[in-house]
PyMOL commands that place a pseudoatom at each C-alpha (Angstrom):
pseudoatom trace, name=CA, resn=MET, resi=1, chain=A, elem=C, hetatm=0, pos=[-10.274, -11.078, 8.238]
pseudoatom trace, name=CA, resn=VAL, resi=2, chain=A, elem=C, hetatm=0, pos=[-8.075, -12.372, 5.450]
pseudoatom trace, name=CA, resn=THR, resi=3, chain=A, elem=C, hetatm=0, pos=[-4.604, -13.682, 6.275]
pseudoatom trace, name=CA, resn=ALA, resi=4, chain=A, elem=C, hetatm=0, pos=[-1.987, -13.426, 3.523]
pseudoatom trace, name=CA, resn=PHE, resi=5, chain=A, elem=C, hetatm=0, pos=[1.258, -15.358, 3.800]
pseudoatom trace, name=CA, resn=CYS, resi=6, chain=A, elem=C, hetatm=0, pos=[4.155, -13.096, 2.769]
pseudoatom trace, name=CA, resn=GLU, resi=7, chain=A, elem=C, hetatm=0, pos=[7.627, -13.959, 1.548]
pseudoatom trace, name=CA, resn=ASP, resi=8, chain=A, elem=C, hetatm=0, pos=[8.685, -10.336, 2.102]
pseudoatom trace, name=CA, resn=LEU, resi=9, chain=A, elem=C, hetatm=0, pos=[6.701, -8.873, 4.989]
pseudoatom trace, name=CA, resn=ALA, resi=10, chain=A, elem=C, hetatm=0, pos=[8.425, -5.480, 4.780]
pseudoatom trace, name=CA, resn=ALA, resi=11, chain=A, elem=C, hetatm=0, pos=[7.495, -5.069, 1.096]
pseudoatom trace, name=CA, resn=ALA, resi=12, chain=A, elem=C, hetatm=0, pos=[3.919, -6.133, 1.774]
pseudoatom trace, name=CA, resn=LYS, resi=13, chain=A, elem=C, hetatm=0, pos=[3.596, -3.672, 4.683]
pseudoatom trace, name=CA, resn=ASP, resi=14, chain=A, elem=C, hetatm=0, pos=[4.974, -0.860, 2.533]
pseudoatom trace, name=CA, resn=PHE, resi=15, chain=A, elem=C, hetatm=0, pos=[2.492, -1.715, -0.259]
pseudoatom trace, name=CA, resn=TYR, resi=16, chain=A, elem=C, hetatm=0, pos=[-0.541, -1.623, 2.040]
pseudoatom trace, name=CA, resn=ALA, resi=17, chain=A, elem=C, hetatm=0, pos=[0.558, 1.577, 3.787]
pseudoatom trace, name=CA, resn=ARG, resi=18, chain=A, elem=C, hetatm=0, pos=[1.873, 3.523, 0.786]
pseudoatom trace, name=CA, resn=VAL, resi=19, chain=A, elem=C, hetatm=0, pos=[-0.057, 2.220, -2.215]
pseudoatom trace, name=CA, resn=LEU, resi=20, chain=A, elem=C, hetatm=0, pos=[-3.420, 1.297, -0.700]
pseudoatom trace, name=CA, resn=GLU, resi=21, chain=A, elem=C, hetatm=0, pos=[-3.131, 3.940, 2.064]
pseudoatom trace, name=CA, resn=ALA, resi=22, chain=A, elem=C, hetatm=0, pos=[-4.659, 1.402, 4.427]
pseudoatom trace, name=CA, resn=PRO, resi=23, chain=A, elem=C, hetatm=0, pos=[-4.493, 2.190, 8.132]
pseudoatom trace, name=CA, resn=LEU, resi=24, chain=A, elem=C, hetatm=0, pos=[-2.306, -0.090, 10.239]
pseudoatom trace, name=CA, resn=VAL, resi=25, chain=A, elem=C, hetatm=0, pos=[-4.364, -1.678, 13.031]
pseudoatom trace, name=CA, resn=PHE, resi=26, chain=A, elem=C, hetatm=0, pos=[-1.837, -4.049, 14.619]
pseudoatom trace, name=CA, resn=GLU, resi=27, chain=A, elem=C, hetatm=0, pos=[1.818, -4.970, 14.162]
pseudoatom trace, name=CA, resn=ASN, resi=28, chain=A, elem=C, hetatm=0, pos=[4.380, -7.325, 15.672]
pseudoatom trace, name=CA, resn=ASP, resi=29, chain=A, elem=C, hetatm=0, pos=[7.567, -9.026, 14.436]
pseudoatom trace, name=CA, resn=ASP, resi=30, chain=A, elem=C, hetatm=0, pos=[5.643, -11.618, 12.361]
pseudoatom trace, name=CA, resn=SER, resi=31, chain=A, elem=C, hetatm=0, pos=[2.614, -9.740, 11.100]
pseudoatom trace, name=CA, resn=ALA, resi=32, chain=A, elem=C, hetatm=0, pos=[0.808, -6.518, 10.366]
pseudoatom trace, name=CA, resn=VAL, resi=33, chain=A, elem=C, hetatm=0, pos=[-2.951, -6.021, 10.142]
pseudoatom trace, name=CA, resn=PHE, resi=34, chain=A, elem=C, hetatm=0, pos=[-4.351, -3.349, 7.845]
pseudoatom trace, name=CA, resn=ARG, resi=35, chain=A, elem=C, hetatm=0, pos=[-7.938, -2.208, 7.360]
pseudoatom trace, name=CA, resn=VAL, resi=36, chain=A, elem=C, hetatm=0, pos=[-8.854, -2.154, 3.663]
pseudoatom trace, name=CA, resn=GLY, resi=37, chain=A, elem=C, hetatm=0, pos=[-12.399, -0.821, 3.489]
pseudoatom trace, name=CA, resn=ALA, resi=38, chain=A, elem=C, hetatm=0, pos=[-14.438, -3.160, 5.665]
pseudoatom trace, name=CA, resn=VAL, resi=39, chain=A, elem=C, hetatm=0, pos=[-11.862, -5.974, 5.441]
pseudoatom trace, name=CA, resn=MET, resi=40, chain=A, elem=C, hetatm=0, pos=[-9.003, -6.614, 7.825]
pseudoatom trace, name=CA, resn=VAL, resi=41, chain=A, elem=C, hetatm=0, pos=[-5.929, -8.021, 6.037]
pseudoatom trace, name=CA, resn=ASN, resi=42, chain=A, elem=C, hetatm=0, pos=[-3.403, -9.802, 8.234]
pseudoatom trace, name=CA, resn=LEU, resi=43, chain=A, elem=C, hetatm=0, pos=[-0.008, -9.912, 6.515]
pseudoatom trace, name=CA, resn=LEU, resi=44, chain=A, elem=C, hetatm=0, pos=[1.831, -12.845, 8.078]
pseudoatom trace, name=CA, resn=ASP, resi=45, chain=A, elem=C, hetatm=0, pos=[5.455, -13.816, 7.496]
pseudoatom trace, name=CA, resn=GLU, resi=46, chain=A, elem=C, hetatm=0, pos=[5.241, -17.142, 5.669]
pseudoatom trace, name=CA, resn=ARG, resi=47, chain=A, elem=C, hetatm=0, pos=[7.629, -18.782, 8.164]
pseudoatom trace, name=CA, resn=SER, resi=48, chain=A, elem=C, hetatm=0, pos=[5.019, -18.140, 10.862]
pseudoatom trace, name=CA, resn=ALA, resi=49, chain=A, elem=C, hetatm=0, pos=[2.229, -19.398, 8.592]
pseudoatom trace, name=CA, resn=LEU, resi=50, chain=A, elem=C, hetatm=0, pos=[3.454, -22.990, 8.816]
pseudoatom trace, name=CA, resn=GLU, resi=51, chain=A, elem=C, hetatm=0, pos=[1.832, -23.489, 12.200]
pseudoatom trace, name=CA, resn=LEU, resi=52, chain=A, elem=C, hetatm=0, pos=[-1.527, -22.310, 10.788]
pseudoatom trace, name=CA, resn=VAL, resi=53, chain=A, elem=C, hetatm=0, pos=[-1.642, -24.725, 7.868]
pseudoatom trace, name=CA, resn=ALA, resi=54, chain=A, elem=C, hetatm=0, pos=[0.201, -27.753, 9.316]
pseudoatom trace, name=CA, resn=PRO, resi=55, chain=A, elem=C, hetatm=0, pos=[0.321, -30.534, 8.403]
pseudoatom trace, name=CA, resn=GLY, resi=56, chain=A, elem=C, hetatm=0, pos=[-0.030, -29.018, 4.922]
pseudoatom trace, name=CA, resn=PRO, resi=57, chain=A, elem=C, hetatm=0, pos=[2.588, -26.769, 3.340]
pseudoatom trace, name=CA, resn=VAL, resi=58, chain=A, elem=C, hetatm=0, pos=[2.468, -23.058, 2.612]
pseudoatom trace, name=CA, resn=ALA, resi=59, chain=A, elem=C, hetatm=0, pos=[2.122, -22.869, -1.172]
pseudoatom trace, name=CA, resn=PRO, resi=60, chain=A, elem=C, hetatm=0, pos=[4.755, -20.868, -3.027]
pseudoatom trace, name=CA, resn=VAL, resi=61, chain=A, elem=C, hetatm=0, pos=[3.774, -17.634, -4.754]
pseudoatom trace, name=CA, resn=GLY, resi=62, chain=A, elem=C, hetatm=0, pos=[3.162, -18.061, -8.466]
pseudoatom trace, name=CA, resn=LEU, resi=63, chain=A, elem=C, hetatm=0, pos=[1.498, -21.464, -8.644]
pseudoatom trace, name=CA, resn=GLY, resi=64, chain=A, elem=C, hetatm=0, pos=[-1.883, -19.951, -9.555]
pseudoatom trace, name=CA, resn=ASP, resi=65, chain=A, elem=C, hetatm=0, pos=[-4.557, -17.791, -8.050]
pseudoatom trace, name=CA, resn=ARG, resi=66, chain=A, elem=C, hetatm=0, pos=[-6.618, -19.087, -5.162]
pseudoatom trace, name=CA, resn=ILE, resi=67, chain=A, elem=C, hetatm=0, pos=[-8.382, -15.902, -4.101]
pseudoatom trace, name=CA, resn=GLN, resi=68, chain=A, elem=C, hetatm=0, pos=[-9.321, -12.500, -5.457]
pseudoatom trace, name=CA, resn=LEU, resi=69, chain=A, elem=C, hetatm=0, pos=[-10.230, -9.601, -3.201]
pseudoatom trace, name=CA, resn=THR, resi=70, chain=A, elem=C, hetatm=0, pos=[-12.465, -6.856, -4.617]
pseudoatom trace, name=CA, resn=ILE, resi=71, chain=A, elem=C, hetatm=0, pos=[-12.601, -3.181, -3.679]
pseudoatom trace, name=CA, resn=LEU, resi=72, chain=A, elem=C, hetatm=0, pos=[-15.616, -1.279, -4.983]
pseudoatom trace, name=CA, resn=VAL, resi=73, chain=A, elem=C, hetatm=0, pos=[-14.626, 2.142, -6.328]
pseudoatom trace, name=CA, resn=ALA, resi=74, chain=A, elem=C, hetatm=0, pos=[-16.463, 5.011, -8.031]
pseudoatom trace, name=CA, resn=ASP, resi=75, chain=A, elem=C, hetatm=0, pos=[-14.167, 5.147, -11.082]
pseudoatom trace, name=CA, resn=VAL, resi=76, chain=A, elem=C, hetatm=0, pos=[-12.021, 2.165, -12.087]
pseudoatom trace, name=CA, resn=ASP, resi=77, chain=A, elem=C, hetatm=0, pos=[-9.981, 4.112, -14.646]
pseudoatom trace, name=CA, resn=ALA, resi=78, chain=A, elem=C, hetatm=0, pos=[-9.125, 6.920, -12.226]
pseudoatom trace, name=CA, resn=THR, resi=79, chain=A, elem=C, hetatm=0, pos=[-8.236, 4.360, -9.546]
pseudoatom trace, name=CA, resn=CYS, resi=80, chain=A, elem=C, hetatm=0, pos=[-5.961, 2.523, -12.016]
pseudoatom trace, name=CA, resn=GLU, resi=81, chain=A, elem=C, hetatm=0, pos=[-4.232, 5.779, -12.923]
pseudoatom trace, name=CA, resn=GLU, resi=82, chain=A, elem=C, hetatm=0, pos=[-3.575, 6.458, -9.240]
pseudoatom trace, name=CA, resn=LEU, resi=83, chain=A, elem=C, hetatm=0, pos=[-2.335, 2.897, -8.673]
pseudoatom trace, name=CA, resn=SER, resi=84, chain=A, elem=C, hetatm=0, pos=[0.031, 3.293, -11.649]
pseudoatom trace, name=CA, resn=ARG, resi=85, chain=A, elem=C, hetatm=0, pos=[1.385, 6.527, -10.157]
pseudoatom trace, name=CA, resn=ARG, resi=86, chain=A, elem=C, hetatm=0, pos=[2.122, 4.544, -7.000]
pseudoatom trace, name=CA, resn=GLY, resi=87, chain=A, elem=C, hetatm=0, pos=[4.111, 1.955, -8.930]
pseudoatom trace, name=CA, resn=VAL, resi=88, chain=A, elem=C, hetatm=0, pos=[1.485, -0.761, -9.349]
pseudoatom trace, name=CA, resn=THR, resi=89, chain=A, elem=C, hetatm=0, pos=[1.459, -2.843, -12.538]
pseudoatom trace, name=CA, resn=LEU, resi=90, chain=A, elem=C, hetatm=0, pos=[-2.010, -3.995, -13.542]
pseudoatom trace, name=CA, resn=HIS, resi=91, chain=A, elem=C, hetatm=0, pos=[-2.622, -7.708, -13.993]
pseudoatom trace, name=CA, resn=ASN, resi=92, chain=A, elem=C, hetatm=0, pos=[-5.564, -6.984, -16.314]
pseudoatom trace, name=CA, resn=GLY, resi=93, chain=A, elem=C, hetatm=0, pos=[-8.050, -4.279, -17.241]
pseudoatom trace, name=CA, resn=PRO, resi=94, chain=A, elem=C, hetatm=0, pos=[-9.610, -1.910, -16.996]
pseudoatom trace, name=CA, resn=MET, resi=95, chain=A, elem=C, hetatm=0, pos=[-12.335, -3.755, -18.883]
pseudoatom trace, name=CA, resn=ASP, resi=96, chain=A, elem=C, hetatm=0, pos=[-16.116, -3.945, -19.025]
pseudoatom trace, name=CA, resn=ARG, resi=97, chain=A, elem=C, hetatm=0, pos=[-17.452, -7.310, -17.870]
pseudoatom trace, name=CA, resn=TRP, resi=98, chain=A, elem=C, hetatm=0, pos=[-20.569, -8.964, -19.238]
pseudoatom trace, name=CA, resn=TRP, resi=99, chain=A, elem=C, hetatm=0, pos=[-22.151, -8.985, -15.761]
pseudoatom trace, name=CA, resn=GLY, resi=100, chain=A, elem=C, hetatm=0, pos=[-22.258, -5.171, -15.649]
pseudoatom trace, name=CA, resn=MET, resi=101, chain=A, elem=C, hetatm=0, pos=[-19.043, -4.215, -13.868]
pseudoatom trace, name=CA, resn=ARG, resi=102, chain=A, elem=C, hetatm=0, pos=[-15.884, -2.417, -15.009]
pseudoatom trace, name=CA, resn=THR, resi=103, chain=A, elem=C, hetatm=0, pos=[-12.870, -4.090, -13.424]
pseudoatom trace, name=CA, resn=ALA, resi=104, chain=A, elem=C, hetatm=0, pos=[-9.100, -4.169, -13.265]
pseudoatom trace, name=CA, resn=SER, resi=105, chain=A, elem=C, hetatm=0, pos=[-6.808, -6.296, -11.133]
pseudoatom trace, name=CA, resn=PHE, resi=106, chain=A, elem=C, hetatm=0, pos=[-3.309, -6.170, -9.642]
pseudoatom trace, name=CA, resn=ARG, resi=107, chain=A, elem=C, hetatm=0, pos=[-1.175, -8.167, -7.219]
pseudoatom trace, name=CA, resn=ASP, resi=108, chain=A, elem=C, hetatm=0, pos=[0.195, -7.172, -3.858]
pseudoatom trace, name=CA, resn=PRO, resi=109, chain=A, elem=C, hetatm=0, pos=[3.711, -8.224, -2.765]
pseudoatom trace, name=CA, resn=ALA, resi=110, chain=A, elem=C, hetatm=0, pos=[2.287, -11.334, -1.062]
pseudoatom trace, name=CA, resn=GLY, resi=111, chain=A, elem=C, hetatm=0, pos=[0.876, -12.508, -4.413]
pseudoatom trace, name=CA, resn=LEU, resi=112, chain=A, elem=C, hetatm=0, pos=[-2.774, -11.812, -3.590]
pseudoatom trace, name=CA, resn=LEU, resi=113, chain=A, elem=C, hetatm=0, pos=[-4.900, -10.773, -6.552]
pseudoatom trace, name=CA, resn=TRP, resi=114, chain=A, elem=C, hetatm=0, pos=[-6.838, -7.558, -5.913]
pseudoatom trace, name=CA, resn=GLU, resi=115, chain=A, elem=C, hetatm=0, pos=[-9.592, -6.210, -8.134]
pseudoatom trace, name=CA, resn=VAL, resi=116, chain=A, elem=C, hetatm=0, pos=[-11.057, -2.736, -8.300]
pseudoatom trace, name=CA, resn=ALA, resi=117, chain=A, elem=C, hetatm=0, pos=[-14.609, -2.697, -9.629]
pseudoatom trace, name=CA, resn=ALA, resi=118, chain=A, elem=C, hetatm=0, pos=[-17.414, -0.271, -10.396]
pseudoatom trace, name=CA, resn=ASP, resi=119, chain=A, elem=C, hetatm=0, pos=[-20.997, -0.833, -11.490]
pseudoatom trace, name=CA, resn=LEU, resi=120, chain=A, elem=C, hetatm=0, pos=[-21.514, 0.167, -15.120]
pseudoatom trace, name=CA, resn=THR, resi=121, chain=A, elem=C, hetatm=0, pos=[-25.138, 1.265, -14.591]
for i in range(1, 121): cmd.bond("trace and resi %d" % i, "trace and resi %d" % (i + 1))
show_as sticks, trace
zoom trace
């Protein structure tokens, strides 16, 4: 499971349900857990995240990427077109990578960087 700290939990929940069409597995006032492929993503209101990371702080969105989550797809370009129709702005790509993958990335409302990728062979 991945836990993402969210400034706007409602926007993050809408993104996972509407844009990623991920099934909701659990929900309470502070969090919502979605299944994205084989990964469970726990969206947690950042005010509730403090107890998880104490004595350290919850880092603000926008200070740099710390994680990238990858979803393997059959066709990166078609997936990007569908994401665009759903209102997603790409961070980069689609592009062919030297290691043999075609990739593109985007951010969710919690600031997490997501990548869609397909093998070029």
